[in-house]
N, C-alpha and C positions, 0 to 999 in steps of 0.2 A: 123661515123668517124668525128674528130674534125681535121677542116683542117685550117692552118695561111697561108695566102698570104700575103708576105712583096713583095709590087713592087709599086713603084712609079707613074705607068701610070695607071689613072683612067679607061678606056677604057677597058684595060686587067682585071682589078678589077672586073669591073660589068661582062665581058664575063665570066668570073673564076667563080663566082658567081653564075650566072644563070645557068651555065653548073654543077657546083657540088652540087649546093643544090637541084638541080631538079634528080640528080641521090641519093639524100638522105644523103647528108652529111651536118655537120653543119660548116659554113664558116665565118673566123675570117680574119680583116685585119690590116697591118701596114704599112704605107707608107714610110719609111725608116729603114735602119740596127738597130739604136737605140731604134725606137719604137719596130720593130720586136722582139730585145731583152726584152724590157719589157714586152710584149703582152706575149711572150712565156708564161713567168713565171707567167701570171695572168691566163692564160687558159689553159696550160699543152696541147697542140693540141699532137693528135696522127701522126702529120704529118706538115711539113712546106715546102712551096713552096717560095724558096728563090732566088729573081732578084739578081743579083751579081751587078750590076750598078745602083746606087742610089745616090741621096745628102746624107746629113748629115752623114751617114756611110753605107758604101757599104758593099753588101753582103758578101764578103770574111771576114770582118771584124767582122761581126754580127755571122757568123757560128763560126769562132775561139773564138769569147767571149763565145758563148751559150756553145761551149765544154769545154772550160776551166772554166766554171762555172758549170760543171758536166751533162749537157745534153745529154741525150741517144736518143732523140725521132729521127725518121727517117725524115732528112732533104733535099730536092731534089733542085738543081740548077735549076733553070729555069731563061734562059738569050736567047736572041736573035741573041748574037755574039757567035756564036759556031766554033769556030775556034780549029785548033788541041791545042793550047797552053791552051785554056780555059779549056777545060775539066778537066786536071790533076789538074790546079789552084783550081778547085773549091772543087774537091776530096779532096787534099793537106790541103785547107784549113777546111775540115771536114765534107763536104757535103757527102752523101752516094751516091747520083744517080744525074744524069744530065739529063734534058730535054731542048730540044730547040725549041725557039720559032719560028714563032706560031704554036700552039699545032695542033696538027691533029684531025680527028676524033675517034682515038681510046684513046686518053686523058683519059677519065674517067676510061677506062679498065686498062691502064699503071698506073694509081694510084692506084688503088686497087691491081694489080698484084705486085707490089713494096711493097706495105705493108703488102702482106698476106706474102710476101716471104722473108722478111726480120727478121732475128733473132737477136734481140735487146736485147738478153738474156744473 
C-alpha cells in the first residue's frame, strides 16, 4: 500500500516510516498541509495519515482542499489533541477516520483494517 504521511514532526515521521516500511508499505512524506496536497496528486497514495496541527497549512484545510479537488482516497486524521471536539472537526473537514497519538502497538493492523474495510466506490 502507498501511504502518505503529512506531519511536521521529524521524529514521528521516522518512527512511522520505520514501522510502516517494516510492514511492507511504500511510505512518502510531506511536512505541512500545502506540501501534502501537492504530494498527494503526485504519488496518488492509497491512504494518507494527516496531522491536523501544522504550520503553513493545517490538516483541516489540506483535507478540505483535497476533497474539493476530487480526492476520494482514504484520509485518517492523526493528532495528539484527541479532544471531544477534535474528532468531529476532523471528520467534518473530510477525514474518514481519526487516530490519536501516541500510536499503539496495534497501529499497523489498524491501518490495514481501515483500508480493507473502506468502501471508496
